[in-house]
C-alpha positions in Angstrom: -16.2 -10.6 9.7 -19.4 -9.6 11.5 -22.5 -11.6 11.5 -24.3 -9.5 9.0 -21.5 -9.7 6.5 -21.3 -13.5 7.1 -25.0 -13.8 6.4 -24.7 -11.8 3.2 -21.8 -14.0 2.0 -23.8 -17.1 2.8 -26.9 -15.8 1.0 -24.8 -15.0 -2.0 -23.2 -18.4 -2.2 -26.5 -20.2 -1.6 -28.2 -18.1 -4.2 -25.6 -18.8 -6.8 -25.9 -22.6 -6.1 -29.7 -22.4 -6.3 -29.9 -20.7 -9.7 -27.0 -22.6 -11.3 -27.6 -24.7 -14.4 -25.1 -27.1 -12.9 -25.6 -27.2 -9.2 -23.0 -29.8 -8.5 -20.3 -27.9 -10.4 -21.2 -24.7 -8.4 -21.0 -26.6 -5.1 -17.6 -28.0 -6.1 -16.4 -24.5 -7.2 -17.2 -23.0 -3.8 -15.8 -25.9 -1.9 -12.5 -25.8 -3.8 -12.4 -22.0 -3.6 -12.4 -22.4 0.2 -9.8 -25.1 -0.1 -11.9 -27.7 1.8 -11.9 -31.4 0.9 -15.1 -33.4 0.4 -14.1 -35.4 3.5 -13.6 -32.2 5.7 -17.0 -30.8 4.6 -18.8 -34.2 5.2 -17.2 -34.5 8.6 -18.4 -31.1 9.6 -21.9 -32.0 8.5 -21.8 -35.4 10.0 -22.6 -37.2 6.7 -20.7 -39.5 4.4 -18.2 -37.9 2.0 -19.9 -39.9 -0.8 -23.0 -37.7 -0.3 -20.9 -34.6 -1.1 -19.4 -36.5 -4.1 -22.8 -37.5 -5.4 -24.1 -33.9 -5.2 -21.1 -32.5 -7.0 -21.1 -35.2 -9.7 -24.8 -35.0 -10.3 -25.4 -38.6 -9.3 -27.8 -37.4 -6.6 -30.8 -35.1 -7.2 -30.2 -31.4 -6.7 -30.2 -30.5 -3.0 -33.1 -28.6 -1.5 -32.6 -25.2 0.1 -32.2 -26.8 3.6 -29.2 -28.9 2.3 -27.7 -26.0 0.5 -27.9 -23.9 3.6 -26.1 -26.6 5.6 -23.4 -27.0 2.9 -22.7 -23.2 2.8 -22.8 -22.9 6.6 -20.3 -25.8 6.8 -17.9 -24.1 4.4 -17.9 -20.9 6.4 -17.6 -22.6 9.8 -14.6 -24.7 8.6 -12.9 -21.6 7.2 -13.4 -19.6 10.4 -11.9 -22.4 12.5 -8.9 -22.1 10.3 -8.6 -18.4 10.8 -11.2 -17.1 8.3 -8.9 -16.1 5.4 -11.3 -17.1 2.7 -14.2 -15.5 4.4 -12.3 -12.2 4.9 -11.3 -12.3 1.2 -14.9 -12.5 0.1 -15.8 -9.8 2.7 -13.4 -7.5 0.9 -15.0 -8.3 -2.4 -18.5 -7.7 -1.0 -17.5 -4.4 0.7 -16.0 -3.2 -2.6 -19.2 -4.2 -4.4 -17.7 -6.8 -6.8 -19.2 -10.0 -8.1 -17.0 -13.0 -8.0 -17.3 -13.4 -11.8 -15.6 -10.0 -12.2 -13.0 -10.2 -9.4 -11.7 -13.7 -9.0 -9.4 -13.0 -6.1 -8.3 -9.9 -4.1 -5.8 -10.3 -1.3 -3.3 -8.3 0.7 0.0 -9.9 1.8 1.4 -9.9 5.3 4.7 -8.5 3.9 6.0 -7.1 0.6 7.2 -9.6 -2.0 9.9 -9.0 -4.6 8.5 -9.1 -8.1 11.2 -11.6 -9.1 9.9 -14.0 -6.5 6.3 -13.4 -7.5 7.0 -14.0 -11.2 8.8 -17.3 -10.3 5.8 -18.5 -8.2 3.1 -17.7 -10.7 5.0 -18.6 -13.8 5.1 -15.0 -15.3 7.6 -13.5 -17.7 8.4 -9.9 -17.3 8.3 -7.8 -20.5 8.9 -4.3 -18.9 10.5 -3.5 -15.6 8.5 -0.9 -13.5 9.5 1.8 -11.2 8.9 -0.5 -8.2 10.2 -4.0 -7.7 7.9 -5.3 -4.9 4.2 -5.9 -4.4 2.0 -6.3 -1.3 -1.1 -7.9 -2.8 -2.8 -9.0 -5.9 -6.2 -8.7 -7.7 -7.1 -11.3 -10.3 -9.7 -10.0 -12.7 -11.8 -11.3 -15.6 -10.8 -8.6 -18.1 -14.0 -8.9 -20.2 -16.3 -8.7 -17.3 -14.4 -5.8 -15.7 -14.3 -3.7 -18.9 -17.9 -4.2 -19.8 -19.3 -3.8 -16.3 -17.1 -1.5 -14.2 -17.1 2.3 -14.1 -13.7 4.1 -13.7 -14.5 4.5 -10.0 -15.2 0.8 -9.6 -12.1 0.0 -11.6 -10.0 2.0 -9.1 -11.4 -0.1 -6.3 -9.7 -3.2 -7.9 -6.6 -1.9 -6.0 -8.0 -3.0 -2.7 -6.0 -1.4 0.1 -3.1 -0.3 -2.0 -1.8 0.2 -5.5 1.3 -1.7 -4.4 0.0 -4.8 -6.0 -0.2 -6.9 -9.1 -3.3 -6.6 -11.3 -3.7 -10.0 -13.1 -6.1 -9.7 -16.1 -7.4 -13.1 -17.3 -9.4 -13.8 -20.4 -7.3 -11.6 -22.6 -6.3 -12.0 -26.3 -3.7 -9.2 -26.6 -4.1 -7.1 -23.5 -5.2 -3.9 -25.4 -8.5 -3.3 -23.7 -7.5 -3.6 -20.0 -4.3 -1.6 -20.6 -6.3 1.2 -22.3 -8.9 1.1 -19.5 -6.2 1.5 -16.9 -5.2 4.8 -18.4 -8.2 6.5 -16.8 -7.2 5.3 -13.3 -4.6 7.0 -11.2 -2.3 5.8 -9.6 -1.2 2.8 -11.5 -0.4 -0.6 -9.9 3.1 -1.7 -9.4 2.6 -4.6 -11.8 0.2 -5.8 -14.5 0.1 -9.5 -15.6 -1.7 -10.5 -18.7 -2.8 -14.1 -18.2 -3.4 -16.6 -21.0 -1.0 -15.2 -23.6 2.7 -15.4 -24.4 5.2 -12.6 -25.1 4.6 -12.8 -28.9 0.8 -12.4 -28.5 0.9 -9.1 -26.6 -0.6 -5.9 -28.2 2.3 -4.0 -29.9 1.7 -0.8 -27.8 1.5 -2.6 -24.5 5.1 -2.2 -23.5 5.1 1.5 -24.5 2.2 2.1 -22.2 3.9 0.3 -19.4 7.0 2.4 -19.7 5.0 5.6 -19.9 3.0 4.9 -16.8 5.9 3.2 -14.9 4.4 -0.2 -14.1 5.9 -3.6 -14.6 4.3 -5.6 -17.4 4.4 -9.4 -17.5 2.6 -12.3 -19.2 1.6 -15.7 -17.9 0.1 -18.5 -20.0 -0.4 -21.3 -17.4 -3.7 -22.9 -16.4 -5.9 -20.4 -14.6 -6.7 -22.7 -11.6 -3.0 -23.4 -11.1 -2.2 -19.7 -11.4 -4.8 -18.8 -8.7 -3.4 -21.6 -6.5 0.1 -20.3 -6.9 -0.9 -16.8 -5.7 -1.9 -18.3 -2.3 1.8 -18.9 -1.6 2.2 -15.3 -0.4 -0.5 -15.4 2.3 
């Protein structure tokens, strides 16, 4: 990631923290998103881990801009020492023009993954088999935000580098809206996962659309944070 892109990412994170109604929760969100412990961040900043804990819990007054800048810089520095995987992921989102409240995660895998293994890892149940049985990446999307905010061209960019991936739609009730929206996009992804519902809750025409368009359709009703964590097994 080049310096300009890093600066843009840092400014975006810092801005979100600064305007948040719950600054501590937003700091915690970004720290856990980068998979960094309070101790690791504190060590990088040469402060006590209790200071990080106090900011995140609200026991300490909201940090000023100088403290926020140090926190954000620390997150990026730690990630880059580890290889920069989280920074690169956010670079892809920034370059595609997506906000993190629309696209929760967008990643490419180093090798293709059989769908059966993917389903086992993320706790998904397949309802319809697709024409392809592997994926090479995933995109996790807030379906309401995507449908209300994205154009058809932007919707296509959810595919990242390839349609050989799973599109995971969260915040669904039956799956009707995202599946209908997908009909304007070509090509279709290898798999679609409707997160937060069980097999009996799916829109009655969902399986028919999957068969017509040739993608695998699955559901997963586990905790979203745990589901996002499970997706990292393929990196």
